[in-house]
C-alpha positions as a Markdown table, in Angstrom:
| # | Residue | x | y | z |
|---|---|---|---|---|
| 1 | Unk | 7.6 | 4.8 | 16.3 |
| 2 | Unk | 7.3 | 8.5 | 17.4 |
| 3 | Unk | 4.2 | 7.6 | 19.4 |
| 4 | Unk | 6.0 | 4.7 | 21.1 |
| 5 | Unk | 9.0 | 6.8 | 22.1 |
| 6 | Unk | 6.7 | 9.6 | 23.4 |
| 7 | Unk | 4.8 | 7.0 | 25.5 |
| 8 | Unk | 7.9 | 5.7 | 27.1 |
| 9 | Unk | 9.1 | 9.2 | 27.8 |
| 10 | Unk | 5.8 | 10.1 | 29.5 |
| 11 | Unk | 5.9 | 6.8 | 31.6 |
| 12 | Unk | 9.5 | 7.3 | 32.7 |
| 13 | Unk | 8.7 | 8.1 | 36.4 |
| 14 | Unk | 11.1 | 7.2 | 39.2 |
| 15 | Unk | 8.9 | 4.4 | 40.2 |
| 16 | Unk | 8.8 | 2.9 | 36.7 |
| 17 | Unk | 12.5 | 3.3 | 36.3 |
| 18 | Unk | 13.2 | 1.6 | 39.6 |
| 19 | Unk | 10.8 | -1.3 | 38.8 |
| 20 | Unk | 12.3 | -1.8 | 35.4 |
| 21 | Unk | 15.9 | -1.8 | 36.6 |
| 22 | Unk | 15.1 | -4.3 | 39.4 |
| 23 | Unk | 14.0 | -7.1 | 37.1 |
| 24 | Unk | 16.7 | -9.8 | 37.1 |
| 25 | Unk | 18.5 | -10.3 | 33.7 |
| 26 | Unk | 19.5 | -13.9 | 34.8 |
| 27 | Unk | 15.8 | -14.8 | 34.6 |
| 28 | Unk | 15.1 | -12.7 | 31.5 |
| 29 | Unk | 17.8 | -14.3 | 29.4 |
| 30 | Unk | 17.5 | -17.8 | 30.9 |
| 31 | Unk | 16.2 | -19.3 | 27.6 |
| 32 | Unk | 19.2 | -18.1 | 25.7 |
| 33 | Unk | 21.9 | -18.0 | 28.3 |
| 34 | Unk | 23.9 | -20.9 | 26.8 |
| 35 | Unk | 24.2 | -18.9 | 23.5 |
| 36 | Unk | 25.7 | -15.7 | 25.0 |
| 37 | Unk | 29.4 | -15.0 | 24.7 |
| 38 | Unk | 31.6 | -16.7 | 27.3 |
| 39 | Unk | 34.8 | -14.8 | 26.6 |
| 40 | Unk | 35.0 | -11.0 | 26.5 |
| 41 | Unk | 33.0 | -9.7 | 23.5 |
| 42 | Unk | 31.7 | -6.5 | 21.9 |
| 43 | Unk | 28.0 | -6.2 | 22.6 |
| 44 | Unk | 25.3 | -3.8 | 21.5 |
| 45 | Unk | 21.9 | -3.6 | 23.3 |
| 46 | Unk | 19.3 | -1.9 | 21.1 |
| 47 | Unk | 16.5 | -0.2 | 23.0 |
| 48 | Unk | 18.5 | -0.5 | 26.3 |
| 49 | Unk | 16.1 | 1.5 | 28.5 |
| 50 | Unk | 17.9 | 2.2 | 31.7 |
| 51 | Unk | 20.8 | 0.0 | 30.8 |
| 52 | Unk | 19.9 | -2.8 | 33.2 |
| 53 | Unk | 20.8 | -5.6 | 30.8 |
| 54 | Unk | 23.8 | -3.7 | 29.3 |
| 55 | Unk | 25.3 | -3.3 | 32.8 |
| 56 | Unk | 24.7 | -7.0 | 33.5 |
| 57 | Unk | 26.7 | -7.9 | 30.3 |
| 58 | Unk | 29.4 | -5.4 | 31.3 |
| 59 | Unk | 29.7 | -7.0 | 34.7 |
| 60 | Unk | 30.7 | -10.2 | 32.9 |
| 61 | Unk | 33.7 | -8.5 | 31.3 |
| 62 | Unk | 32.1 | -7.5 | 27.9 |
| 63 | Unk | 32.4 | -4.1 | 26.2 |
| 64 | Unk | 28.9 | -2.9 | 25.9 |
| 65 | Unk | 27.1 | -0.1 | 23.9 |
| 66 | Unk | 23.6 | 0.8 | 25.1 |
| 67 | Unk | 21.5 | 2.3 | 22.4 |
| 68 | Unk | 18.5 | 4.2 | 23.7 |
| 69 | Unk | 16.5 | 6.9 | 21.9 |
| 70 | Unk | 14.3 | 8.0 | 24.9 |
| 71 | Unk | 16.2 | 10.8 | 26.7 |
| 72 | Unk | 14.5 | 10.2 | 30.0 |
| 73 | Unk | 15.5 | 6.5 | 30.1 |
| 74 | Unk | 18.9 | 7.2 | 28.8 |
| 75 | Unk | 19.7 | 9.9 | 31.3 |
| 76 | Unk | 18.4 | 7.7 | 34.1 |
| 77 | Unk | 20.6 | 4.9 | 32.8 |
| 78 | Unk | 23.6 | 7.1 | 32.8 |
| 79 | Unk | 23.1 | 7.9 | 36.4 |
| 80 | Unk | 22.6 | 4.2 | 37.3 |
| 81 | Unk | 25.2 | 2.6 | 35.1 |
| 82 | Unk | 27.1 | 5.4 | 33.5 |
| 83 | Unk | 30.6 | 4.1 | 34.5 |
| 84 | Unk | 30.0 | 0.6 | 33.2 |
| 85 | Unk | 28.7 | 1.0 | 29.7 |
| 86 | Unk | 28.9 | 3.4 | 26.7 |
| 87 | Unk | 25.7 | 5.1 | 25.5 |
| 88 | Unk | 24.3 | 6.1 | 22.1 |
| 89 | Unk | 21.3 | 8.2 | 21.3 |
| 90 | Unk | 19.9 | 6.3 | 18.2 |
| 91 | Unk | 16.7 | 4.6 | 17.1 |
| 92 | Unk | 15.3 | 1.8 | 15.0 |
| 93 | Unk | 14.9 | 1.1 | 12.2 |
| 94 | Unk | 17.7 | 3.2 | 10.8 |
| 95 | Unk | 20.3 | 3.1 | 13.6 |
| 96 | Unk | 22.2 | 5.6 | 11.7 |
| 97 | Unk | 25.0 | 5.9 | 14.2 |
| 98 | Unk | 25.6 | 2.2 | 14.9 |
| 99 | Unk | 28.2 | 1.6 | 12.1 |
| 100 | Unk | 30.7 | 3.9 | 13.9 |
| 101 | Unk | 30.8 | 1.3 | 16.7 |
| 102 | Unk | 30.5 | -1.9 | 14.7 |
| 103 | Unk | 31.2 | -4.7 | 14.3 |
| 104 | Unk | 29.6 | -6.5 | 17.3 |
| 105 | Unk | 29.9 | -10.1 | 18.4 |
| 106 | Unk | 26.4 | -10.0 | 19.9 |
| 107 | Unk | 23.4 | -7.6 | 19.3 |
| 108 | Unk | 20.5 | -7.9 | 21.7 |
| 109 | Unk | 16.9 | -6.6 | 21.3 |
| 110 | Unk | 15.0 | -7.5 | 24.4 |
| 111 | Unk | 11.3 | -6.4 | 24.5 |
| 112 | Unk | 11.8 | -4.1 | 21.5 |
| 113 | Unk | 10.8 | -5.9 | 18.2 |
| 114 | Unk | 7.1 | -5.7 | 18.8 |
| 115 | Unk | 7.2 | -1.9 | 18.6 |
| 116 | Unk | 8.2 | -2.1 | 14.9 |
| 117 | Unk | 5.7 | -2.8 | 12.1 |
| 118 | Unk | 6.5 | -5.2 | 9.4 |
| 119 | Unk | 8.0 | -2.6 | 7.1 |
| 120 | Unk | 10.2 | -1.2 | 9.9 |
| 121 | Unk | 11.4 | -4.7 | 10.7 |
| 122 | Unk | 12.3 | -5.3 | 7.1 |
| 123 | Unk | 14.4 | -2.1 | 7.1 |
| 124 | Unk | 16.0 | -2.9 | 10.5 |
| 125 | Unk | 17.2 | -6.4 | 9.9 |
| 126 | Unk | 19.8 | -5.6 | 7.2 |
| 127 | Unk | 21.1 | -2.8 | 9.5 |
| 128 | Unk | 21.6 | -5.3 | 12.3 |
| 129 | Unk | 23.3 | -7.8 | 9.9 |
| 130 | Unk | 25.7 | -5.1 | 8.7 |
| 131 | Unk | 26.6 | -4.2 | 12.3 |
| 132 | Unk | 27.2 | -7.9 | 13.2 |
| 133 | Unk | 30.7 | -9.5 | 13.0 |
| 134 | Unk | 31.0 | -12.6 | 10.8 |
| 135 | Unk | 29.8 | -15.4 | 13.0 |
| 136 | Unk | 28.2 | -12.9 | 15.4 |
| 137 | Unk | 24.9 | -13.5 | 17.0 |
| 138 | Unk | 21.6 | -11.6 | 17.2 |
| 139 | Unk | 19.2 | -12.3 | 20.1 |
| 140 | Unk | 15.7 | -11.1 | 19.9 |
| 141 | Unk | 12.6 | -11.6 | 22.2 |
| 142 | Unk | 9.2 | -11.6 | 20.4 |
| 143 | Unk | 6.3 | -10.5 | 22.6 |
| 144 | Unk | 2.9 | -12.3 | 22.4 |
| 145 | Unk | -0.1 | -10.8 | 24.2 |
| 146 | Unk | -1.4 | -7.4 | 25.1 |
| 147 | Unk | 0.8 | -4.4 | 25.8 |
| 148 | Unk | 1.5 | -0.8 | 25.1 |
| 149 | Unk | 2.0 | -0.3 | 21.4 |
| 150 | Unk | 2.5 | -4.0 | 21.0 |
| 151 | Unk | 2.2 | -5.3 | 17.4 |
| 152 | Unk | 2.0 | -9.0 | 16.5 |
| 153 | Unk | 5.4 | -10.6 | 16.2 |
| 154 | Unk | 5.1 | -13.9 | 14.2 |
| 155 | Unk | 8.4 | -15.8 | 14.7 |
| 156 | Unk | 8.3 | -17.1 | 11.2 |
| 157 | Unk | 8.2 | -13.5 | 9.8 |
| 158 | Unk | 11.3 | -12.6 | 11.8 |
| 159 | Unk | 13.2 | -15.8 | 10.9 |
| 160 | Unk | 12.5 | -15.1 | 7.2 |
| 161 | Unk | 13.6 | -11.5 | 7.5 |
| 162 | Unk | 16.8 | -12.7 | 9.3 |
| 163 | Unk | 17.5 | -15.3 | 6.6 |
| 164 | Unk | 17.2 | -12.7 | 3.9 |
| 165 | Unk | 19.7 | -10.6 | 5.7 |
| 166 | Unk | 22.3 | -13.4 | 6.1 |
| 167 | Unk | 21.3 | -14.8 | 9.6 |
| 168 | Unk | 20.7 | -18.5 | 10.3 |
| 169 | Unk | 18.4 | -19.6 | 13.1 |
| 170 | Unk | 20.5 | -21.2 | 15.8 |
| 171 | Unk | 18.0 | -21.5 | 18.7 |
| 172 | Unk | 14.3 | -20.9 | 19.4 |
| 173 | Unk | 12.7 | -21.1 | 22.8 |
| 174 | Unk | 9.4 | -20.1 | 24.4 |
| 175 | Unk | 9.3 | -18.4 | 27.8 |
| 176 | Unk | 6.8 | -16.9 | 30.2 |
| 177 | Unk | 7.0 | -13.3 | 31.2 |
| 178 | Unk | 9.3 | -12.5 | 34.1 |
| 179 | Unk | 7.1 | -9.6 | 35.3 |
| 180 | Unk | 4.2 | -10.8 | 37.4 |
| 181 | Unk | 1.7 | -8.3 | 36.0 |
| 182 | Unk | 2.6 | -9.3 | 32.4 |
| 183 | Unk | 2.2 | -13.0 | 33.2 |
| 184 | Unk | -1.2 | -12.3 | 34.7 |
| 185 | Unk | -2.2 | -10.6 | 31.4 |
| 186 | Unk | -1.1 | -13.7 | 29.4 |
| 187 | Unk | 2.0 | -12.2 | 28.0 |
| 188 | Unk | 4.7 | -14.7 | 26.8 |
| 189 | Unk | 7.8 | -14.6 | 24.7 |
| 190 | Unk | 9.6 | -16.3 | 21.8 |
| 191 | Unk | 13.3 | -16.0 | 22.0 |
| 192 | Unk | 15.4 | -16.3 | 18.8 |
| 193 | Unk | 19.2 | -16.7 | 18.5 |
| 194 | Unk | 20.4 | -15.9 | 15.0 |
| 195 | Unk | 23.9 | -16.3 | 13.7 |
| 196 | Unk | 25.4 | -14.2 | 10.9 |
| 197 | Unk | 26.9 | -16.2 | 8.1 |
| 198 | Unk | 30.3 | -15.5 | 6.6 |
| 199 | Unk | 30.4 | -13.3 | 3.5 |
| 200 | Unk | 32.9 | -13.6 | 0.7 |
| 201 | Unk | 36.4 | -13.0 | 2.0 |
| 202 | Unk | 35.4 | -12.9 | 5.6 |
| 203 | Unk | 37.2 | -15.0 | 8.2 |
| 204 | Unk | 35.8 | -16.6 | 11.4 |
| 205 | Unk | 35.5 | -14.5 | 14.5 |
| 206 | Unk | 37.7 | -17.0 | 16.3 |
| 207 | Unk | 38.6 | -14.8 | 19.2 |
| 208 | Unk | 35.0 | -15.1 | 20.6 |
| 209 | Unk | 33.9 | -18.3 | 22.2 |
| 210 | Unk | 30.2 | -18.8 | 22.2 |
| 211 | Unk | 28.5 | -21.3 | 24.5 |
| 212 | Unk | 25.9 | -23.4 | 23.0 |
């Protein structure tokens, strides 16, 4: 993971940041849009980069925590979207500071999961479950194809890890890459929507209305 973070720090040029921030979240999340919160919700985006998606969620009336370990991206995001979202310097798989902000109605990992190996994913999933509200949702995109520090992300592996942590599969969809260069390289994505079950003594998160 240290190599991954160092690579992103080195690549965080003004051109890269501008290009990343310009990608449209409406297209990125099109496969799971019906499963995102409709009413105001508490959202965490893990690996938020410049905060592009976090700011998009905030513009819809949600309270959003952007979690980003790469200082160069986090500081750029604060300049671009600092008034719209809250920031946390934290990293997978431990996410040691996340509990202080939990629980969340939605946790999002967009273009992040492929940077973790199998052991790191197994450590991260219970952390994500612990930070999720009862009935809350976890949305992950799984990358398929070449890429910087991109490890294979078999959907069945992630679904099994999620089930062991108390999540149920709610939705699965396949999508092409939004970025033209990635599409040309044959990159495509599997999107998973996972819903945390209710533990003993836990009530329903009735104040949050989910679409889908």
